[in-house]
C-alpha positions in Angstrom: -2.6 28.9 -14.7 0.2 26.8 -13.0 -0.9 24.5 -10.1 -0.1 25.2 -6.5 2.6 22.5 -6.6 4.5 24.3 -9.3 3.9 27.7 -7.7 5.2 26.5 -4.3 8.1 24.2 -5.4 8.9 25.7 -8.7 9.2 22.4 -10.5 7.4 20.7 -13.3 4.2 19.1 -11.8 3.9 16.2 -14.3 5.4 12.9 -13.2 5.9 10.1 -15.7 6.4 6.5 -14.7 10.0 5.8 -13.8 11.8 3.7 -16.4 14.8 1.5 -15.3 18.0 3.0 -16.9 20.2 0.9 -19.1 23.4 -0.5 -17.7 26.7 -1.2 -19.4 26.7 -4.7 -17.9 25.3 -7.6 -20.0 23.1 -8.6 -17.1 20.0 -6.7 -16.0 20.0 -6.1 -12.2 16.3 -7.1 -12.0 17.2 -10.6 -13.3 19.8 -11.3 -10.6 18.8 -14.4 -8.6 19.0 -12.5 -5.3 16.8 -9.7 -6.6 14.3 -12.1 -8.0 14.3 -13.9 -4.6 13.8 -10.7 -2.6 11.0 -9.5 -4.8 9.1 -12.8 -4.8 9.7 -13.2 -1.0 8.3 -9.8 -0.1 5.4 -9.9 -2.6 4.3 -13.4 -1.8 4.4 -12.8 2.0 2.4 -9.6 1.7 -0.1 -11.6 -0.4 -0.5 -14.5 1.9 -0.6 -12.8 5.3 -4.1 -12.9 6.8 -5.8 -9.4 7.0 -8.6 -8.1 9.1 -10.4 -4.8 9.6 -10.7 -3.6 13.2 -12.6 -0.9 15.0 -10.8 1.7 17.1 -11.3 -0.4 20.2 -9.5 -3.4 18.6 -12.5 -5.5 17.9 -12.6 -7.3 14.6 -15.3 -6.5 12.0 -16.3 -9.8 10.6 -17.1 -10.0 6.9 -15.8 -6.5 6.1 -16.0 -6.0 2.3 -12.5 -4.7 2.0 -11.1 -7.6 3.9 -13.0 -9.9 1.6 -11.6 -8.3 -1.5 -8.0 -8.5 -0.2 -8.5 -12.1 1.0 -10.8 -13.8 -1.5 -11.6 -12.1 -4.8 -10.2 -8.7 -5.6 -12.0 -8.7 -9.0 -14.0 -11.0 -11.2 -10.7 -12.4 -12.7 -8.2 -12.2 -9.9 -7.9 -13.4 -6.4 -6.9 -11.3 -3.4 -3.6 -13.2 -3.2 -2.7 -12.6 -6.8 -3.8 -8.9 -6.5 -1.6 -8.2 -3.5 1.3 -10.1 -5.0 1.1 -8.3 -8.4 0.8 -4.8 -7.0 3.6 -5.3 -4.4 5.8 -6.8 -7.1 5.2 -3.8 -9.4 6.1 -1.4 -6.5 9.3 -3.4 -5.8 10.6 -3.5 -9.4 9.4 -0.2 -10.8 8.6 1.8 -7.7 4.8 2.1 -8.1 2.0 -0.4 -7.8 -1.4 1.0 -8.9 -4.9 -0.4 -8.9 -8.3 0.9 -10.0 -11.0 1.2 -7.4 -14.4 0.2 -8.8 -17.4 1.0 -6.7 -21.0 -0.2 -6.8 -24.0 2.1 -7.1 -24.3 2.5 -3.3 -20.6 3.6 -3.0 -19.2 0.4 -1.5 -16.0 -1.0 -3.0 -16.9 -3.7 -5.6 -13.5 -4.5 -7.2 -9.8 -3.7 -7.1 -8.3 -4.0 -10.6 -4.5 -3.7 -10.9 -3.1 -1.3 -13.5 -0.3 -2.8 -15.7 3.1 -1.5 -14.9 4.0 1.5 -16.9 0.5 2.2 -18.1 -0.2 5.2 -15.8 1.3 8.6 -15.0 0.5 11.2 -12.4 0.4 14.9 -12.0 -0.3 17.4 -9.3 -3.3 19.7 -9.7 -5.1 22.2 -7.4 -7.5 19.4 -6.4 -4.8 17.0 -5.5 -3.1 14.1 -7.3 -4.5 13.2 -10.7 -3.7 9.9 -12.4 -3.8 9.4 -16.2 -4.2 6.2 -18.2 -3.9 7.3 -21.8 -6.7 9.8 -22.1 -8.6 8.8 -19.0 -8.2 11.0 -15.9 -8.6 9.5 -12.4 -8.7 11.2 -9.0 -6.7 10.0 -6.0 -9.8 8.3 -4.4 -10.1 6.1 -7.5 -6.7 4.6 -7.4 -4.8 2.5 -4.8 -1.2 3.6 -5.0 1.5 1.4 -3.3 5.0 2.8 -3.4 8.5 1.8 -2.4 11.1 4.5 -1.9 9.7 8.1 -1.9 10.8 10.2 -4.9 12.1 13.4 -3.2 11.2 15.5 -6.2 7.6 14.5 -6.3 5.9 13.5 -2.9 3.2 11.4 -4.6 5.5 9.2 -6.6 8.1 6.6 -5.8 11.2 4.9 -7.1 12.1 1.2 -6.8 14.9 -0.2 -4.6 16.7 -1.0 -7.9 16.8 2.6 -8.9 17.3 4.0 -5.5 20.4 1.9 -5.1 21.5 2.0 -8.7 25.3 2.0 -8.1 25.1 -1.1 -6.0 22.8 -2.8 -8.4 24.9 -2.1 -11.4 28.0 -3.3 -9.5 26.2 -6.6 -8.7 25.3 -6.9 -12.4 28.8 -6.1 -13.5 30.2 -8.8 -11.1 27.7 -11.3 -12.4 28.6 -10.5 -16.0 32.3 -10.8 -15.2 31.7 -14.2 -13.5 29.8 -15.4 -16.6 32.6 -14.4 -18.9 35.1 -16.0 -16.7 33.2 -19.3 -16.7 33.0 -19.2 -20.5 36.8 -19.0 -20.7 37.4 -21.8 -18.2 38.2 -19.5 -15.3 41.7 -18.9 -16.7 41.7 -15.1 -16.0 43.9 -12.8 -18.2 47.0 -14.2 -19.7 50.0 -12.4 -21.2 52.0 -14.1 -23.9 55.5 -12.7 -24.6 58.1 -13.5 -27.3 61.8 -12.6 -27.0 62.0 -11.4 -30.6 60.1 -8.9 -32.7 56.8 -10.1 -34.1 54.8 -8.8 -37.0 51.2 -7.7 -36.6 50.1 -10.7 -38.6 51.8 -13.1 -36.1 50.4 -11.3 -33.1 46.9 -11.5 -34.6 47.4 -15.2 -35.5 48.4 -15.9 -31.8 45.3 -14.1 -30.6 43.0 -16.0 -32.9 44.6 -19.3 -31.9 44.1 -18.5 -28.2 40.6 -17.4 -28.7 39.8 -20.6 -30.7 41.6 -23.1 -28.5 41.6 -21.8 -24.9 39.2 -18.8 -24.4 36.2 -21.0 -23.8 35.1 -23.4 -21.1 35.8 -26.6 -23.1 39.3 -25.3 -23.9 40.4 -25.0 -20.2 41.8 -28.5 -20.2 43.8 -28.2 -23.4 47.6 -27.9 -23.0 49.2 -24.6 -23.9 52.3 -25.3 -26.1 54.8 -22.4 -26.4 57.6 -22.2 -28.9 60.6 -20.0 -29.8 61.1 -18.9 -26.2 57.6 -17.6 -25.7 56.4 -17.2 -22.0 53.0 -17.1 -20.6 52.3 -15.0 -17.5 49.0 -14.6 -15.6 48.1 -10.9 -15.3 44.9 -11.4 -13.2 43.4 -14.5 -11.7 39.9 -15.3 -10.4 39.7 -18.1 -7.9 36.6 -19.8 -6.7 37.1 -18.1 -3.3 37.2 -14.6 -4.8 34.1 -15.4 -6.9 32.2 -16.5 -3.8 33.3 -13.5 -1.8 32.2 -11.1 -4.5 28.9 -12.9 -4.9 28.3 -12.8 -1.2 29.0 -9.0 -1.2 26.5 -8.6 -4.0 23.8 -10.5 -2.1 24.4 -8.4 1.0 24.0 -5.2 -1.0 20.8 -6.5 -2.5 19.6 -7.6 0.9 20.3 -4.1 2.3 18.4 -2.4 -0.6 15.3 -4.6 0.0 15.7 -4.7 3.8 15.7 -8.5 3.8 18.1 -10.5 6.0 20.9 -11.9 3.8 20.3 -15.4 5.2 17.0 -15.5 3.3 18.7 -14.7 0.0 21.5 -17.2 0.2 20.7 -20.7 -1.1 22.5 -22.4 1.8 23.3 -20.3 4.8 26.0 -17.7 4.6 24.5 -15.4 7.1 25.3 -14.3 10.7 22.1 -14.6 12.6 22.0 -17.4 15.2 18.6 -19.1 14.5 15.6 -19.3 12.3 13.5 -17.5 14.8 16.0 -14.6 14.9 16.1 -14.4 11.1 12.3 -14.4 10.9 12.1 -11.6 13.5 14.6 -9.5 11.6 12.7 -10.0 8.4 9.3 -9.1 9.9 10.6 -6.1 11.8 12.6 -4.9 8.8 11.4 -5.1 5.2 8.0 -6.8 5.7 6.8 -4.3 8.3 7.5 -1.4 5.9 5.2 -3.0 3.3 2.4 -3.9 5.7 2.5 -0.3 6.9 2.3 1.0 3.3 -0.7 -1.2 2.5 -2.5 -0.4 5.7 -2.0 3.4 5.3 -3.2 3.4 1.7 -6.2 1.1 2.3 -7.3 3.0 5.5 -7.1 6.4 3.7 -9.1 5.4 0.6 -11.3 2.4 1.4 -12.1 2.3 5.1 -14.4 4.4 7.2 -13.0 6.7 10.0 -12.0 4.7 13.0 -11.4 1.5 11.0 -8.0 0.0 10.7 -6.4 -2.7 8.5 -4.2 -5.2 10.3 -1.8 -7.8 8.8 -1.3 -10.9 11.0 2.5 -11.5 10.9 2.3 -14.1 13.7 2.2 -16.8 11.1 5.8 -16.0 10.2 7.0 -15.9 13.8 5.7 -19.2 15.2 8.8 -21.2 14.5 8.7 -25.0 14.8 6.0 -26.6 16.9 8.3 -27.9 19.5 9.9 -24.6 20.5 6.6 -22.7 20.2 4.7 -25.3 22.2 7.3 -25.2 25.1 7.1 -21.4 25.2 3.3 -21.2 25.1 2.9 -24.0 27.7 5.0 -22.1 30.2 3.0 -18.9 29.6 -0.3 -20.8 30.0 0.9 -22.6 33.2 2.0 -19.3 34.7 -1.4 -17.7 33.9 0.1 -15.1 31.6 -2.2 -16.2 28.7 -5.3 -18.4 28.4 -5.1 -21.8 26.7 -7.2 -20.6 23.8 -4.9 -17.7 23.3 -2.0 -20.1 22.9 -4.1 -22.3 20.6 -4.9 -19.3 18.3 -1.2 -18.4 18.1 -0.4 -21.9 17.1 -3.2 -21.9 14.4 -5.5 -24.3 16.3 -9.2 -23.8 16.9 -10.3 -22.7 20.4 -11.9 -25.0 22.9 -15.0 -24.1 25.0 -14.2 -23.2 28.6 -10.5 -22.4 28.0 -10.8 -18.6 27.5 -9.6 -17.5 31.0 -6.0 -17.7 32.2 -5.4 -19.8 35.3 -2.2 -20.3 37.3 -1.5 -24.0 37.4 2.3 -23.9 37.7 3.6 -25.3 41.1 4.1 -22.3 43.3 2.5 -20.0 40.8 -0.6 -19.4 42.9 1.4 -18.2 45.8 3.4 -16.0 43.5 0.3 -14.6 41.9 -1.7 -13.9 45.1 1.3 -12.8 47.3 2.4 -14.3 50.6 -0.3 -15.8 52.7 1.8 -16.2 55.9 2.1 -12.5 56.8 -0.8 -12.7 59.3 0.5 -15.9 60.9 4.0 -14.5 61.1 2.7 -11.3 62.8 0.6 -13.4 65.2 3.6 -15.5 66.1 5.7 -12.4 66.6 
């Protein structure tokens, strides 16, 4: 009997792991430097962010086993950092990052073991999503599933940014391949050689072979071109360093848009439009990184945490900026009584000090501003 999914949506319920399509370019989009940089940046930041489990009232649950798995040892052979980085990297490059949930005899989570990329598939059944690893069947509560872009044909599966933006990725690969070929020919572009008289096919082929041997390579760019019998050389197309840089910058911007990362973080030296490091960090955290923290939180809360418990990623470590600017900002907030000194110390990554947990107004004139005008009674009496 067909499952409810096939009966409702009239599509085949089985979903196989998405495979990256081949491209006509000689360069694989996943190997482009900007793509590698974006994947490593997002995966490493998700892996190194501090995590905590909170109750519904916002209080932190110290020593929660799930937080320990994600922070210390996810399994007997992998740390929490490596686990989060691996699963996020798989989701970024292939669309789906999967991990097996192993529980102890009392039902608590004992280990999180990542599933190799391409080893699992999924299908919809009447009981829900069912995962398969060869002949082994797993239910949804046995697998942590981290995904990138939703697959609109199958709600429980995902596609990678590389596949979701395949035209832009293939264009970037084609541009990189063209640049590589241009460098190999000494950046001479395409040349047309013309002769005033008729030439035999053998002569034409001989000229082509001579050009290929003498000039169509990087070490032949400095060799002089000697033309005889009234022959002329004309450049049909040229590639300058400026056009190369512009096309590469365009490719990086497309890759940054696909991964939702500010272009400034993918360029080796500048090349962006944001005004400061703090602005770049804020755009990065509010953009691509917040998506992945939400994906991880939603999946962990649904399958590993009790009702009323929430997983939180601490992104403040990426927004502190340099100590000078952060110190000036926090000192003003502390002097104005907006935050306690220990609150500022925690934001700066410093340990708290006893007796500094309450905010106090110590800024000149701050007390009057905080308590309101004290001269109203005197003014009325004088009146």
